[in-house]
C-alpha positions as CSV (number, residue, x, y, z in Angstrom):
1,M,106.2,194.2,148.8
2,N,106.1,197.9,149.6
3,T,109.2,198.7,151.6
4,Q,107.4,201.5,153.5
5,N,105.2,198.9,155.2
6,Q,107.7,196.2,155.9
7,I,108.3,195.0,159.4
8,I,111.8,194.0,160.4
9,N,113.1,192.1,163.4
10,T,116.3,192.5,165.4
11,A,118.3,190.2,163.2
12,Q,117.4,192.3,160.1
13,I,118.3,195.5,162.0
14,A,121.6,193.9,162.9
15,A,122.3,193.0,159.3
16,L,121.4,196.6,158.2
17,L,123.7,198.1,160.8
18,G,126.5,195.5,160.5
19,V,126.4,194.6,164.2
20,S,125.3,191.5,166.1
21,R,121.7,190.8,167.0
22,R,122.7,190.8,170.6
23,H,124.1,194.4,170.2
24,V,120.8,195.5,168.7
25,T,118.7,194.1,171.6
26,A,121.1,195.2,174.3
27,R,122.1,198.7,173.1
28,I,120.5,200.0,169.9
29,T,116.8,199.5,170.6
30,K,117.3,201.1,174.0
31,R,118.6,204.4,172.7
32,P,116.3,207.3,173.3
33,G,115.7,208.2,169.7
34,F,115.3,204.7,168.3
35,P,111.8,204.0,166.9
36,K,109.4,202.1,169.0
37,P,108.3,198.6,167.8
38,V,105.2,198.6,165.7
39,I,104.5,194.9,166.7
40,N,105.1,193.8,170.3
41,L,104.0,190.2,170.6
42,S,106.3,189.5,173.6
43,Q,109.5,190.9,175.0
44,K,111.5,188.7,172.6
45,T,109.2,189.0,169.6
46,R,109.0,192.6,168.3
47,G,109.0,194.2,164.9
48,W,109.9,197.7,163.7
49,S,109.0,199.7,160.7
50,R,111.8,199.3,158.1
51,E,111.1,202.9,157.0
52,A,111.4,204.3,160.6
53,V,114.6,202.4,161.3
54,A,116.1,203.6,158.0
55,K,115.2,207.2,158.9
56,W,116.8,206.7,162.3
57,V,120.0,205.4,160.7
58,Q,120.1,208.4,158.3
59,Q,119.7,210.8,161.3
60,E,122.4,209.0,163.3
61,T,124.8,209.0,160.4
62,A,124.2,212.7,159.8
63,K,124.8,213.4,163.5
64,N,128.1,211.4,163.5
65,N,129.3,213.1,160.3
66,N,128.7,216.5,161.8
67,N,130.8,215.8,164.9
């Protein structure tokens, strides 16, 4: 499957970041620059573009390394 078109959920975002799913839903997804979900089936069932999340992670890492 093409990774550019993959949709990931909060559990997968948590694994990518090395944090809990609860932390992702309570804090990460509420950050101003975090990508909006591409699928919003309900408040508990959402999906994000893997590519957009990876880009956000790179930007945040670069910001933190420059401080």
